[in-house]
C-alpha positions in Angstrom: -51.8 70.5 -28.2 -54.7 72.7 -28.8 -56.7 74.2 -26.1 -59.8 72.1 -25.4 -57.9 69.2 -26.6 -57.2 69.4 -25.2 -60.4 68.5 -23.9 -60.6 65.0 -23.2 -60.4 62.8 -20.3 -59.4 59.8 -19.8 -56.7 59.7 -23.1 -52.1 61.3 -26.2 -49.6 64.5 -30.9 -47.7 65.2 -33.1 -46.9 62.0 -31.3 -47.9 59.2 -33.0 -46.6 55.8 -32.5 -43.3 54.9 -34.0 -44.3 51.3 -33.6 -48.0 51.7 -33.2 -50.4 48.8 -33.4 -53.5 47.8 -31.6 -53.4 46.9 -27.9 -56.2 44.9 -26.5 -57.7 45.1 -23.1 -59.3 48.1 -21.5 -60.5 47.7 -18.0 -58.6 49.5 -15.3 -55.8 48.4 -13.0 -55.2 50.0 -9.7 -51.7 51.2 -8.8 -51.8 50.4 -5.1 -49.1 51.8 -3.0 -47.0 53.6 -0.6 -45.8 57.1 -0.3 -44.6 59.2 -3.2 -41.0 59.0 -2.1 -39.2 56.4 0.0 -37.6 57.5 3.3 -34.2 56.5 2.0 -34.5 58.6 -1.1 -36.3 61.6 0.3 -34.4 64.7 0.7 -35.0 66.8 3.8 -37.4 69.7 3.6 -34.5 72.1 3.8 -32.6 70.4 1.0 -35.8 70.2 -1.2 -36.2 74.0 -1.1 -32.8 74.4 -2.7 -33.8 72.1 -5.6 -35.0 73.4 -8.9 -36.3 70.8 -11.4 -35.9 71.2 -15.1 -39.2 70.1 -16.6 -39.1 70.0 -20.4 -42.4 69.4 -22.2 -43.7 69.3 -25.7 -47.2 69.7 -24.3 -49.0 72.7 -22.8 -46.8 75.0 -24.8 -49.4 77.6 -26.2 -49.1 80.9 -24.2 -52.3 80.5 -22.3 -51.6 76.9 -21.4 -48.0 77.8 -20.4 -49.3 80.6 -18.1 -51.6 78.1 -16.4 -48.7 75.7 -15.8 -46.4 78.3 -14.4 -48.8 80.5 -12.5 -51.1 77.9 -11.0 -50.2 74.3 -11.5 -46.5 74.4 -10.6 -46.8 77.2 -8.1 -49.1 75.0 -6.0 -46.6 72.1 -6.2 -43.8 74.4 -5.0 -45.9 75.7 -2.2 -46.6 72.1 -1.1 -43.1 70.7 -1.4 -40.6 73.5 -1.5 -39.3 72.2 -4.8 -39.1 74.8 -7.5 -39.7 73.9 -11.2 -38.3 75.4 -14.3 -40.9 74.6 -16.9 -39.4 74.6 -20.4 -41.7 74.4 -23.4 -39.9 72.7 -26.3 -40.5 71.1 -29.6 -40.2 67.3 -30.2 -37.1 67.7 -32.4 -35.3 70.0 -30.0 -36.1 67.8 -27.0 -34.8 64.8 -28.8 -31.6 66.5 -29.9 -31.0 67.9 -26.4 -31.7 64.6 -24.7 -29.4 62.7 -27.1 -26.6 65.1 -26.4 -26.9 65.0 -22.7 -27.2 61.2 -22.5 -24.1 60.9 -24.8 -22.0 63.2 -22.6 -23.3 61.9 -19.4 -24.0 65.5 -18.3 -27.8 65.3 -17.9 -29.6 68.5 -16.8 -33.2 67.4 -17.5 -35.1 66.1 -14.5 -38.5 65.4 -16.1 -39.9 65.0 -19.6 -43.5 65.5 -20.7 -44.1 64.2 -24.2 -46.5 62.1 -26.4 -46.2 58.4 -26.6 -44.4 58.4 -29.9 -41.6 60.5 -28.5 -41.4 58.3 -25.4 -41.3 55.2 -27.5 -38.3 56.6 -29.4 -36.4 57.8 -26.3 -37.0 54.3 -24.7 -35.6 52.6 -27.8 -32.4 54.7 -27.4 -32.1 53.7 -23.7 -32.5 57.2 -22.5 -35.2 56.7 -19.9 -35.2 55.4 -16.4 -37.2 52.2 -15.5 -39.8 53.7 -13.2 -41.1 50.3 -11.9 -38.7 50.5 -8.9 -39.9 53.9 -7.8 -42.4 54.2 -4.9 -46.0 53.4 -5.9 -48.4 56.1 -6.6 -51.4 55.9 -4.2 -54.9 57.0 -4.5 -55.3 56.7 -8.2 -56.3 54.0 -10.7 -54.6 54.4 -14.1 -56.5 53.2 -17.2 -54.8 49.8 -17.8 -54.6 50.2 -21.5 -52.6 53.4 -20.9 -50.3 51.6 -18.6 -49.6 49.0 -21.2 -48.4 51.6 -23.6 -46.2 53.1 -20.9 -44.4 49.7 -20.4 -42.0 49.2 -23.3 -39.8 46.1 -23.6 -40.7 45.1 -20.1 -39.8 48.5 -18.5 -42.2 51.2 -17.2 -40.6 54.1 -19.0 -43.2 56.7 -18.4 -46.3 57.4 -16.3 -49.6 58.3 -18.2 -50.3 62.0 -17.7 -53.0 63.4 -20.0 -55.1 62.1 -22.9 -57.5 63.0 -25.7 -59.7 61.1 -28.1 -62.7 61.0 -30.4 -66.1 59.8 -29.3 -69.8 59.5 -30.3 -72.4 62.0 -29.1 -76.1 60.9 -28.8 -79.1 63.3 -28.5 -81.2 61.6 -25.8 -84.2 61.7 -28.2 -82.4 59.0 -30.3 -82.8 56.5 -27.4 -86.5 56.4 -28.2 -85.7 54.6 -31.5 -83.3 51.9 -30.3 -83.3 48.7 -32.4 -84.4 45.4 -30.9 -81.7 43.9 -28.6 -79.9 47.1 -27.9 -80.5 49.1 -24.7 -79.6 52.6 -23.6 -77.2 51.1 -21.0 -75.5 49.0 -23.7 -74.7 52.2 -25.6 -73.6 54.3 -22.6 -71.4 51.6 -21.1 -70.1 50.2 -24.3 -71.2 46.6 -23.8 -70.6 43.8 -26.4 -74.1 44.5 -27.8 -73.0 48.0 -28.9 -71.6 46.9 -32.2 -71.3 48.5 -35.7 -74.2 46.2 -36.8 -76.3 47.7 -34.0 -75.4 51.2 -35.1 -76.5 50.3 -38.7 -79.8 49.0 -37.4 -80.3 52.1 -35.2 -79.5 54.5 -38.0 -81.9 52.6 -40.3 -84.7 52.8 -37.7 -84.0 56.5 -37.1 -84.3 57.3 -40.8 -87.5 55.3 -41.1 -89.0 57.1 -38.1 -87.8 60.6 -38.7 -87.9 60.6 -42.5 -84.3 61.7 -42.9 -80.8 60.4 -42.0 -80.0 61.2 -38.4 -76.4 60.0 -38.3 -73.5 62.5 -39.0 -69.8 62.6 -39.5 -67.3 65.5 -40.0 -66.5 64.5 -43.6 -66.0 68.0 -44.9 -62.8 69.4 -46.3 -61.4 70.2 -42.9 -63.2 67.6 -40.9 -61.6 64.7 -39.1 -63.5 61.9 -40.6 -60.3 60.3 -41.9 -59.4 59.5 -38.3 -62.6 57.5 -38.1 -61.5 55.5 -41.1 -58.0 54.6 -40.1 -58.3 54.7 -36.3 -61.8 53.3 -35.7 -63.2 51.3 -38.5 -60.0 49.7 -39.7 -58.8 48.4 -36.4 -62.3 47.3 -35.4 -62.7 45.2 -38.5 -59.1 44.2 -39.3 -57.2 44.6 -36.1 -54.8 47.1 -37.7 -54.7 50.6 -39.0 -52.8 49.9 -42.2 -51.2 46.4 -42.1 -54.4 44.8 -43.5 -55.4 47.7 -45.7 -56.6 45.6 -48.7 -57.5 42.4 -46.8 -60.7 40.5 -47.0 -61.7 42.0 -43.6 -61.0 45.5 -45.1 -63.4 44.7 -47.9 -66.0 43.7 -45.3 -65.4 47.0 -43.6 -65.9 49.0 -46.8 -69.0 47.1 -47.7 -70.4 47.9 -44.2 -69.6 51.6 -44.6 -71.4 51.7 -48.0 -74.5 50.3 -46.3 -74.2 52.7 -43.3 -73.8 55.7 -45.6 -77.3 55.6 -46.9 -78.4 56.5 -43.3 -75.8 59.3 -42.9 -76.9 62.9 -43.4 -75.7 63.8 -46.9 -74.5 67.2 -45.6 -71.8 65.3 -43.7 -69.4 65.9 -46.7 -69.6 69.6 -46.0 -69.3 69.5 -42.2 -65.9 70.1 -40.5 -67.3 69.8 -37.0 -70.4 68.3 -35.4 -71.4 70.7 -32.7 -73.6 72.8 -34.9 -75.4 69.9 -36.7 -76.1 68.4 -33.2 -77.4 71.7 -31.8 -79.6 72.5 -34.9 -81.1 68.9 -34.8 -79.8 68.0 -38.2 -78.4 64.8 -36.7 -79.2 62.9 -33.5 -76.0 60.8 -33.4 -72.6 62.1 -34.4 -68.9 61.1 -34.2 -66.1 63.7 -33.7 -63.1 64.9 -31.8 -64.2 65.9 -28.3 -62.9 69.4 -28.8 -65.3 69.8 -31.8 -68.4 68.6 -30.0 -67.7 70.5 -26.7 -69.8 73.5 -27.6 -72.9 71.3 -28.1 -72.4 69.7 -24.7 -71.8 73.1 -23.1 -74.8 74.7 -24.8 -77.3 71.9 -24.0 -75.8 69.6 -21.4 -79.2 68.0 -20.6 -79.8 67.0 -24.1 -76.7 65.1 -25.1 -74.7 62.1 -23.7 -71.1 61.1 -24.8 -70.8 57.4 -25.4 -68.1 54.9 -26.4 -67.9 54.0 -30.1 -69.3 50.7 -31.3 -67.2 47.5 -31.5 -66.4 45.5 -34.6 -65.3 41.9 -35.3 -61.8 42.6 -33.9 -62.8 44.8 -31.0 -63.5 48.4 -30.2 -60.9 50.4 -32.1 -60.3 54.0 -31.2 -57.6 56.6 -31.2 -56.0 57.9 -28.0 -53.7 60.9 -27.9 -51.6 60.0 -24.8 -49.0 62.2 -23.1 -46.7 60.8 -20.4 -44.1 61.8 -17.9 -40.6 60.3 -17.9 -37.3 60.7 -16.0 -34.1 60.6 -18.1 -31.3 58.2 -17.1 -28.8 60.2 -15.1 -31.3 62.9 -14.1 -29.9 65.1 -11.3 -33.0 64.9 -9.0 -35.0 61.7 -9.8 -36.6 61.6 -6.3 -37.9 65.1 -6.5 -39.0 64.5 -10.1 -41.0 61.6 -8.9 -42.7 63.8 -6.4 -43.7 66.1 -9.3 -45.1 63.1 -11.2 -47.0 62.1 -8.1 -48.5 65.6 -7.9 -49.4 65.8 -11.6 -51.2 62.5 -11.6 -53.3 63.1 -8.5 -57.0 63.0 -9.4 -57.6 66.6 -8.1 -54.6 67.9 -10.1 -55.8 66.2 -13.3 -59.2 67.8 -12.9 -57.6 71.2 -12.7 -55.7 70.5 -15.9 -58.9 69.4 -17.6 -60.8 72.4 -16.5 -58.1 74.9 -17.5 -56.5 73.4 -20.7 -58.9 70.6 -21.8 -56.7 67.5 -21.6 -58.5 64.5 -20.0 -57.2 62.6 -17.0 -55.5 59.3 -17.1 -56.8 58.2 -13.7 -60.3 56.9 -13.1 -60.8 58.7 -9.8 -60.6 62.1 -11.5 -64.0 61.5 -13.1 -65.7 61.6 -9.7 -64.0 64.9 -8.8 -65.2 66.8 -11.9 -68.2 69.1 -11.1 -71.5 68.2 -12.7 -72.0 69.8 -16.1 -70.5 69.7 -19.6 -67.0 68.5 -18.5 -68.5 65.8 -16.5 -70.5 64.5 -19.4 -67.5 64.5 -21.7 -65.2 62.9 -19.0 -67.7 60.1 -18.3 -68.0 59.3 -22.0 -64.2 59.3 -22.5 -63.6 57.2 -19.4 -66.3 54.7 -20.4 -64.7 54.3 -23.9 -61.1 53.9 -22.5 -62.2 51.4 -19.9 -64.1 49.0 -22.2 -62.8 45.4 -21.9 -62.5 45.1 -25.7 -60.6 48.3 -26.3 -58.2 48.4 -29.3 -56.3 51.5 -28.7 -54.3 52.9 -31.6 -52.1 55.9 -32.1 -51.8 58.2 -35.1 -48.7 56.9 -37.0 -45.7 59.1 -36.7 -44.9 59.7 -40.4 -43.7 63.2 -40.1 -43.9 65.0 -43.4 -45.7 62.0 -44.9 -48.6 62.4 -42.5 -50.6 64.2 -45.1 -50.1 61.5 -47.7 -51.2 58.9 -45.2 -54.5 60.7 -44.6 -55.1 61.3 -48.3 -54.9 57.6 -49.2 -57.8 56.9 -46.8 -59.8 59.9 -48.1 -59.2 58.7 -51.6 -60.4 55.2 -50.8 -63.6 56.6 -49.2 -64.3 58.9 -52.1 -63.9 56.2 -54.7 -65.6 53.3 -52.8 -68.4 54.9 -50.9 -69.2 58.1 -52.7 -68.5 56.9 -56.3 -69.3 53.2 -55.9 -66.1 51.8 -57.3 -65.1 48.2 -56.5 -63.4 48.1 -53.1 -60.8 45.4 -53.9 -59.7 47.2 -57.1 -59.3 50.5 -55.2 -57.5 49.0 -52.2 -55.1 47.0 -54.4 -54.2 50.3 -56.1 -53.8 52.3 -53.0 -52.3 49.6 -50.7 -48.7 49.7 -52.1 -48.7 53.5 -51.8 -49.7 53.3 -48.1 -47.2 50.6 -47.2 -44.5 52.6 -49.1 -44.9 55.5 -46.7 -43.9 53.3 -43.7 -41.1 51.7 -45.6 -39.7 55.1 -46.6 -39.8 56.2 -43.0 -38.4 52.9 -41.7 -41.1 52.3 -39.1 -43.4 49.2 -38.6 -46.7 49.2 -40.3 -49.4 49.6 -37.6 
């Protein structure tokens, strides 16, 4: 994953969900517990020093991230435990091939896997991962409950949430002076049930009337990520799904809403690929984007901006999470020592170091309190608030492989024709719907 995004806290890419849909419920659940290894399964200190774990990961593979993992992150773990770690950066396809071969022969050499949810979902479907529910509990941390739900597949806890990333809204504090009736600053920052898309519409309307120009912005340029807002935010919030109800009556309601909202969106949005500069120059007071692409604005003027959860729709608060996890293969040679590494990597203080150095956000709530005040704190609090909302509808980017570009283009085409050109939504969606569903049929995966 990329460096700042990295950047995001409490958060999953190439990964996408092989069987992705929406999962309700945010909140947090506390993993209470005992020590990180039971006395019966713990090796002696002398024995542990002779162990070298093979940790294969599709994440943290870029050279600078790899250097951090080997020279700082894992070196500290070895100093604490005496357990050495061989960190092996690997692609998803190579990891899948190697894991399949080792599980088939019964000669497993992999001790720990770090991968995105989509990969974990596939490995679990093949029966290659241990059920971690019987391992010692991890103390001193509270995992985001929605992340834990994803980590439990077919009743088994197949991985532990490790790192995350997402897309959020950024508000210039000046905008709070123009809140519509019935909506408070606290509602927006905490993501209460009053912070809805209708409230955003009313707020954007009031801002335009007060400032004389549209003050809401999106990265809808050629290389912007606005398409993620369409399929991962609006669609699940209005229909409950990313694609399954693409041309439903609820989808028509969503597109009609977006047409109303767009008159209060800065027209330059169709040229913007990222929202940091428009926020810093004051061209917009409210923006949505990937956390990595608004990071510069927060770092440059941390006292001026606040990161907040996205609004909720009729079906809940839909948003994308990029979630990476840690899993132990069945037949792993050193499962107890691998569990110690999982314990170390998910400690709040460790997760803060990961965020500071490579930009991935923590998956445990306590990490937020350990982040120093400043830009990262602002981002982390916003991401945590979004992930912890009780009406969260977390979705994953579908794992369509080489069809991913076609998937995005269908949503872009719908936006262009319906919102920018004013075509009839039902006509457009009826034309594009079969194309969209055909992608999932061709790949043989459920429609999210």
